[in-house]
matplotlib code that plots the C-alpha trace (Angstrom):
import matplotlib.pyplot as plt

x = [-3.5, -0.2, 3.1, 4.2, 7.7, 8.5, 8.3, 4.9, 3.6, 4.7, 3.1, -0.2, -0.3, 0.5, -2.3, -4.8, -3.5, -3.8, -7.5, -7.6, -5.8, -8.4, -11.3, -9.7, -9.5, -13.2, -14.4, -12.5, -11.9, -15.4, -14.5, -11.9, -14.1, -17.5, -17.5, -16.6, -19.3, -21.9, -21.0, -21.6, -24.5, -26.3, -25.8, -29.0, -28.4, -24.7, -25.6, -27.8, -25.4, -22.1, -22.2, -25.7, -24.8, -21.6, -23.6, -26.2, -23.4, -22.2, -25.1, -22.9, -20.5, -23.5, -24.8, -21.5, -21.4, -24.9, -24.0, -21.2, -23.6, -26.1, -23.6, -21.1, -23.3, -25.5, -22.7, -20.5, -23.3, -24.7, -21.3, -19.4, -19.3, -17.6, -13.8, -12.0, -10.1, -13.2, -15.3, -12.6, -12.5, -16.3, -16.3, -13.6, -15.7, -18.6, -16.3, -15.2, -18.8, -20.2, -17.3, -17.6, -21.3, -20.4, -18.2, -20.6, -24.2, -25.7, -27.4, -27.2, -29.8, -28.3, -24.8, -26.2, -27.5, -24.2, -22.3, -24.6, -23.9, -20.2, -20.3, -22.0, -18.8, -16.6, -17.1, -17.1, -13.8, -12.1, -13.5, -12.5, -9.1, -8.4, -9.0, -6.9, -4.1, -4.2, -4.0, -1.0, 0.8, 0.1, -1.1, -0.8, -0.8, -4.5, -4.0, -1.1, -3.0, -5.9, -3.6, -1.8, -4.9, -6.1, -2.7, -3.7, -6.6, -4.4, -1.7, -4.4, -4.9, -1.2, -0.9, -4.2, -6.7, -4.6, -3.4, -6.9, -8.3, -5.8, -6.7, -10.4, -9.8, -8.0, -9.7, -13.1, -14.5, -15.7, -12.2, -11.2, -13.7, -12.5, -9.0, -10.4, -12.1, -8.7, -7.3, -9.9, -9.2, -5.5, -6.3, -8.4, -5.4, -3.0, -5.3, -5.9, -2.2, -0.9, -3.4, -3.3, -6.5, -8.1, -11.1, -14.1, -14.2, -15.1, -18.8, -19.5, -23.2, -25.7, -27.1, -23.7, -22.7, -26.0, -25.5, -23.1, -26.1, -27.2, -24.1, -24.5, -20.7, -21.0, -23.6, -21.6, -18.5, -20.5, -21.8, -18.2, -17.3, -20.5, -20.7, -17.2, -15.6, -18.2, -16.3, -13.5, -15.8, -17.7, -14.5, -12.8, -15.9, -15.6, -11.9, -12.1, -14.8, -12.5, -9.6, -11.5, -14.1, -12.7, -9.0, -9.9, -7.3, -7.2, -8.6, -5.1, -4.2, -6.8, -4.7, -1.8, -4.0, -5.2, -1.6, -1.2, -4.3, -3.0, 0.4, -1.3, -3.6, -0.7, 1.3, -1.7, -2.6, 0.8, 0.7, -2.9, -2.1, 0.9, -0.8, -4.0, -2.0, -0.7, -3.9, -7.1, -8.6, -5.7, -5.4, -9.1, -8.9, -5.7, -6.9, -10.2, -8.5, -6.1, -9.0, -11.0, -7.9, -7.4, -11.0, -10.9, -7.6, -9.1, -12.3, -10.2, -7.9, -10.1, -9.8, -6.0, -4.2, -1.6, -4.3, -6.0, -2.7, -1.6, -4.9, -6.0, -2.8, -3.5, -7.1, -5.8, -3.3, -5.6, -8.6, -6.4, -5.0, -8.6, -9.5, -7.6, -8.5, -12.2, -11.9, -9.8, -12.3, -15.2, -13.5, -12.7, -16.3, -18.2, -17.3, -17.4, -19.1, -15.6, -16.6, -19.5, -17.5, -14.6, -17.1, -19.3, -16.4, -16.8, -20.6, -19.9, -17.3, -19.5, -22.5, -20.1, -19.1, -22.7, -23.6, -20.6, -21.0, -24.7, -24.2, -21.1, -23.0, -26.1, -24.2, -22.3, -25.6, -27.1, -24.5, -22.5, -19.2, -16.6, -15.3, -18.8, -18.3, -15.4, -17.6, -20.1, -17.1, -16.2, -19.6, -19.6, -16.1, -17.1, -20.0, -17.6, -15.5, -18.6, -19.5, -16.0, -16.0, -19.4, -18.2, -15.2, -17.0, -19.8, -17.1, -15.2, -18.4, -19.4, -16.0, -16.0, -19.5, -18.5, -15.4, -17.5, -20.0, -17.3, -15.7, -19.0, -19.6, -16.1, -16.7, -20.0, -18.5, -15.8, -18.4, -20.4, -17.3, -16.4]
y = [-19.2, -20.3, -19.1, -15.8, -14.4, -11.2, -9.4, -10.8, -10.0, -6.3, -6.1, -7.6, -5.2, -2.2, -3.2, -3.2, 0.1, 1.6, 0.9, 2.8, 5.6, 5.7, 5.6, 8.4, 10.5, 9.9, 10.4, 13.6, 15.4, 17.0, 18.7, 20.9, 21.5, 22.3, 26.0, 24.9, 22.3, 24.7, 27.3, 24.8, 22.7, 25.3, 28.6, 30.3, 29.6, 30.5, 33.9, 34.6, 33.2, 31.5, 30.1, 28.6, 27.1, 25.6, 24.1, 22.7, 21.2, 19.5, 17.1, 15.3, 14.5, 13.2, 11.2, 9.4, 8.7, 7.4, 5.1, 3.7, 3.2, 1.3, -0.7, -1.8, -4.2, -5.2, -6.1, -7.7, -9.9, -11.0, -11.7, -13.2, -16.6, -15.1, -15.5, -12.3, -11.6, -12.0, -9.8, -7.1, -7.0, -6.7, -3.8, -2.0, -2.3, -0.7, 2.1, 2.8, 2.9, 5.1, 7.6, 8.0, 8.7, 11.3, 13.0, 13.1, 13.4, 16.8, 18.1, 18.2, 15.6, 13.0, 13.6, 13.2, 9.8, 8.9, 9.9, 7.7, 4.8, 5.4, 5.0, 1.6, -0.5, 1.6, -0.3, -3.7, -3.0, -1.8, -4.7, -7.4, -5.7, -5.5, -9.2, -10.0, -7.8, -9.3, -12.8, -11.8, -10.2, -13.2, -13.6, -10.8, -8.1, -7.3, -3.6, -3.3, -5.0, -2.6, 0.4, -0.7, -0.7, 2.5, 3.9, 4.2, 6.5, 8.7, 9.0, 10.1, 13.1, 14.0, 13.4, 12.4, 14.8, 18.0, 17.1, 16.2, 19.3, 21.5, 19.7, 20.3, 24.0, 24.4, 22.0, 21.6, 19.4, 16.8, 16.3, 15.6, 12.8, 11.3, 11.2, 9.3, 6.8, 6.2, 5.4, 2.8, 1.2, 1.1, -0.6, -3.2, -4.2, -4.2, -6.4, -8.7, -9.2, -9.1, -10.5, -14.3, -16.3, -16.2, -18.3, -16.8, -17.4, -21.0, -21.3, -17.7, -17.0, -14.2, -15.5, -15.8, -12.3, -10.7, -12.1, -9.2, -7.0, -9.0, -7.9, -4.7, -4.0, -3.8, -1.1, 0.8, 0.8, 1.8, 4.7, 5.7, 5.8, 7.5, 10.2, 10.7, 10.7, 13.1, 15.9, 15.5, 15.7, 18.7, 20.6, 18.8, 19.1, 22.9, 23.5, 25.2, 27.6, 28.4, 29.2, 31.3, 33.0, 32.7, 33.6, 35.5, 33.7, 32.3, 28.9, 27.9, 27.6, 24.9, 22.0, 23.0, 22.7, 19.4, 18.2, 19.1, 17.1, 14.2, 14.2, 14.2, 11.4, 9.3, 9.7, 9.1, 6.0, 4.5, 5.3, 4.0, 0.7, 0.1, 1.4, -0.7, -3.9, -2.8, -1.5, -0.6, 1.1, 3.4, 4.3, 5.3, 7.4, 9.2, 9.7, 11.3, 13.6, 14.8, 15.2, 17.4, 19.6, 20.0, 21.0, 23.6, 25.0, 25.1, 26.9, 29.6, 30.2, 29.4, 33.0, 32.8, 30.7, 29.6, 28.3, 26.5, 24.8, 23.8, 22.5, 20.9, 18.9, 17.9, 17.0, 14.6, 13.1, 12.6, 11.3, 8.7, 7.4, 6.5, 4.8, 1.5, 1.1, 1.3, -1.2, -3.6, -3.3, -4.0, -7.1, -8.2, -7.9, -9.2, -12.9, -15.0, -12.2, -11.0, -9.9, -7.6, -6.3, -5.2, -3.4, -1.9, 0.3, 2.2, 2.5, 4.0, 6.5, 7.5, 8.1, 10.4, 11.8, 12.5, 13.8, 16.0, 17.4, 18.1, 19.8, 21.7, 23.0, 23.9, 26.1, 27.9, 28.4, 29.8, 32.5, 31.3, 31.6, 29.2, 28.3, 27.0, 23.5, 23.0, 23.6, 21.1, 18.7, 19.2, 18.1, 15.1, 14.0, 14.3, 12.0, 9.6, 9.6, 8.8, 5.9, 4.5, 4.6, 2.9, 0.2, -0.8, -0.4, -2.8, -5.3, -5.1, -5.7, -8.6, -10.2, -9.8, -11.3, -14.2, -14.8, -14.8, -17.2, -19.5, -19.4, -20.1, -23.1, -24.4, -24.1, -25.8, -28.7, -29.1, -29.4, -31.9, -34.0, -33.8]
z = [-4.2, -5.7, -4.2, -5.8, -6.5, -4.7, -8.0, -8.9, -5.4, -5.7, -9.2, -7.9, -4.9, -7.1, -9.5, -6.6, -5.3, -8.9, -8.6, -5.3, -7.1, -9.8, -7.3, -5.3, -8.4, -9.4, -5.9, -5.0, -8.3, -8.2, -4.9, -6.6, -9.6, -8.0, -9.1, -12.7, -12.7, -11.2, -13.9, -16.7, -15.4, -13.3, -15.2, -14.1, -10.4, -10.8, -12.2, -9.1, -6.4, -6.8, -3.3, -3.7, -7.1, -5.7, -2.7, -5.2, -7.3, -4.1, -4.6, -7.1, -4.2, -2.2, -5.1, -5.5, -1.8, -1.7, -4.6, -2.4, 0.5, -1.6, -3.7, -1.1, 0.9, -2.0, -4.4, -1.6, -0.4, -3.8, -5.3, -2.4, -4.2, -7.3, -7.5, -6.4, -9.6, -11.8, -9.6, -9.5, -13.3, -13.6, -11.1, -13.1, -16.2, -14.3, -13.2, -16.8, -18.1, -15.3, -15.4, -19.1, -18.7, -16.1, -18.6, -21.6, -20.3, -21.1, -17.9, -14.2, -13.4, -15.8, -14.5, -10.9, -11.9, -13.5, -10.3, -8.3, -10.7, -10.5, -6.7, -6.8, -7.3, -5.0, -1.7, -3.2, -5.0, -1.9, 0.1, -2.3, -3.1, 0.7, 1.2, -1.8, -0.6, 2.9, 1.4, -0.7, 2.2, 4.6, 8.2, 10.7, 8.1, 7.8, 8.7, 6.3, 3.5, 4.0, 4.1, 1.0, -1.1, 0.5, -0.2, -3.8, -2.8, -0.6, -3.3, -5.7, -3.5, -3.9, -7.7, -9.3, -7.8, -8.1, -11.6, -12.9, -11.1, -12.9, -16.2, -15.5, -14.8, -18.1, -20.4, -18.7, -16.0, -18.6, -19.8, -16.2, -16.0, -19.3, -17.8, -14.8, -17.1, -18.7, -15.3, -14.7, -18.1, -17.2, -13.9, -15.6, -17.8, -14.7, -12.6, -15.5, -16.0, -12.4, -9.9, -9.5, -9.3, -5.9, -5.1, -3.3, 0.5, 1.3, 2.2, 1.1, 0.6, 0.8, 4.0, 5.7, 4.7, 5.8, 9.3, 9.9, 10.3, 13.3, 15.2, 17.3, 17.1, 13.2, 13.5, 16.1, 13.9, 10.9, 13.0, 13.9, 10.2, 9.0, 11.6, 12.9, 9.5, 8.2, 9.9, 7.4, 4.4, 5.7, 5.2, 2.3, 0.0, 0.1, 0.1, -3.3, -1.8, 1.2, -1.1, -3.6, -1.4, 2.1, 1.4, -1.9, -4.0, -7.5, -8.2, -9.4, -5.7, -5.1, -6.6, -4.3, -1.2, -2.5, -2.8, 0.9, 1.9, -0.2, 1.5, 4.9, 3.9, 2.6, 5.7, 7.9, 6.0, 6.6, 10.3, 10.6, 8.9, 11.2, 14.3, 13.7, 13.7, 17.2, 18.8, 17.0, 20.0, 20.7, 17.0, 16.9, 20.0, 19.1, 15.5, 16.5, 19.0, 16.3, 13.8, 16.2, 16.9, 13.2, 12.6, 15.3, 13.8, 10.3, 11.6, 13.2, 10.2, 7.2, 5.9, 5.5, 3.0, 5.6, 7.9, 5.0, 3.9, 7.4, 8.8, 5.5, 5.7, 9.3, 8.4, 5.7, 8.1, 11.1, 9.1, 7.3, 10.6, 11.4, 8.1, 8.3, 12.0, 11.3, 8.4, 10.5, 13.4, 11.1, 9.7, 13.3, 14.7, 11.7, 12.3, 9.2, 7.1, 5.9, 2.4, 3.5, 6.5, 4.3, 2.0, 4.8, 5.8, 2.6, 3.0, 6.4, 5.1, 2.2, 4.4, 6.2, 2.8, 1.9, 5.4, 5.6, 2.1, 2.7, 6.1, 4.9, 1.9, 4.0, 6.4, 3.5, 1.6, 4.8, 4.8, 7.9, 6.1, 4.7, 8.2, 9.3, 7.8, 10.2, 13.2, 11.8, 11.5, 15.2, 16.3, 14.0, 15.1, 18.8, 18.1, 16.5, 19.7, 21.8, 19.5, 19.7, 23.5, 23.5, 21.2, 23.2, 26.5, 25.4, 24.2, 27.4, 29.5, 27.2, 27.6, 31.3, 31.6, 29.4, 31.6, 34.8, 33.3, 32.2, 35.6, 37.2, 34.9, 35.7, 39.4, 39.1, 37.2, 39.8, 42.6, 40.7, 40.1, 43.8]

ax = plt.figure().add_subplot(projection="3d")
ax.plot(x, y, z, "-o")
ax.set_aspect("equal")
plt.show()
């Protein structure tokens, strides 16, 4: 990659972050509009039970997440030989088409398919964009590069998601998705203009990328993301339900709560990127402890608007501290499979998204109340802590064993020489 001026570097990084902003908007805007979507696409069920219809509409969140799970490793592995800028532009075209389809298709099942399709390029975009950002920022800044691209997603939760949610409440949820499609089109133009050419990783191939799945540490860290991070999504997917049914307030309050979550996510992402470059292990442990505390607080106060505001903010902050650490850890333990490792993080998180949205909807539909998803989240986050401890314990024992074996070989060689 040719040397860049400071201005061109900032422009390139901002164009990549704009993609994160658009992705955050398309991923999370449904969560604030689930009652509106349910009313439009599931009118019969909505007439029988608002809670059951909203939980059923939550399948759209799960469908997008499953698209990410399928698309991230598949696209990352099969396109690892494609130059990064070219691949990013192709992925952005796919986002535009799938988001437009989400806005215009006439019934629930077709929209469900469109949301799955919209999720396919998600993980590959973040993976390739993270590698591109790390390359632009230079050595020793992997965590900061990851955090910069993810920063677009977190800022989306301050500005994009609340604004588009409010637009959807006034003009209809389909107009909201049309606005998101416009963001992807704008990102395409920005990336095309700002990002310099970056060649694919040298020696990249499907075989090399798929070798990541032979590493136990990769599976452990995917489990940390998929299970531990699911606790956040169990709550976040149903924030609108907590505000309107739990606290009994107008849906106009929902965007304000989403702003609070977004501010927390943005602050947490900055902290997580900085802390991950210092110590990934410490960042994960502290982040999960804070996430569990936030979930407990939310569960105990979900019937009050003050509790929802305060603990939704803390949920956003603590979960986003964890995010860059997991992605940096995956890139660390995957060896030469850098492209798929960068994308697998988003497969893991969206497994958590799908799992959390499903379990959160299930306990609400079962009549356990709007606080119940937070208790589900506590269990999932605790499992995430356990998997984190297992991962680092296994690594420490492997390192100690390798050191002892090396010391034994050295001693043996010395005796032979003597």
